N, C-alpha and C positions, 0 to 999 in steps of 0.2 A: 305120576299117580301110581299107586299100588293098591291092591286088594288083599284084605286080610279076612280069613274065615275063622270065626270064633263059634264053634258048634254049628248051630243053624243060622247064626247071624253073619252077615257079610258087611264089612266096613271098608269104605273107600277112603283112602288118605292121599293128600296132596303134599308134595314136598314144598319147602319154602320157595324153591326155584319156581315151581308151578304157580304159586300164589303170586310171586313177582311178575310173572309173565301175564297172568290173567288180569291182574290189576294195573299193570304197567307202572310199577314202582320199583325203586331201588332196593338193594339188599338191606341197607341201613334202615330204610323206612319200614320194611317188613319186619326186621328185628325190633324196631320200636313198638310196632303194633303188638308183637308177642310179648315184649317186656312190659308193656303197660297193662296187659291183661285184656286188651280190646279183642284180640284174636287168640283163642286157645290153641296151644300146640304142645307137642311133646318132643323132647330132644332124645333121640335114640342113636347112640354112637356120636357121630359127628353131624348127623342131619337132623333138621327139624321137620316134623310131620304134623299136618293139620287134618283132623277128621272132616269128612264132607259135611256132615250135619253142623259142625262148628263153623265152617266156612260160609255155609248158607245163612246161618244165624247172623254172622257178622255182616254179610251183604244186605240182609234185611234190616239191619240197624239194631238188632236185639242184643242187648248187653248180657253176657253170660253171668254176670253178678259176682263172680269170684276170679281171682287171678290164679289159674291153675297151670300155668306154664312151668314145666319141670326143666330144671337145669342140670 
């Protein structure tokens, strides 16, 4: 997990590895969730990052409505 400060806003982000460990899923399954748009994530360099609010929305079963995974 990492913390990003954007002015007065603080954003917590989880790496895809963190998500795998929390959900006890494989890397392939995690990538499928991102690729299908069910879990919003951003690829920065070689790593995928998931905002905490997007992860919570995923856990609550809320569909974000759009596929915003950046490749």
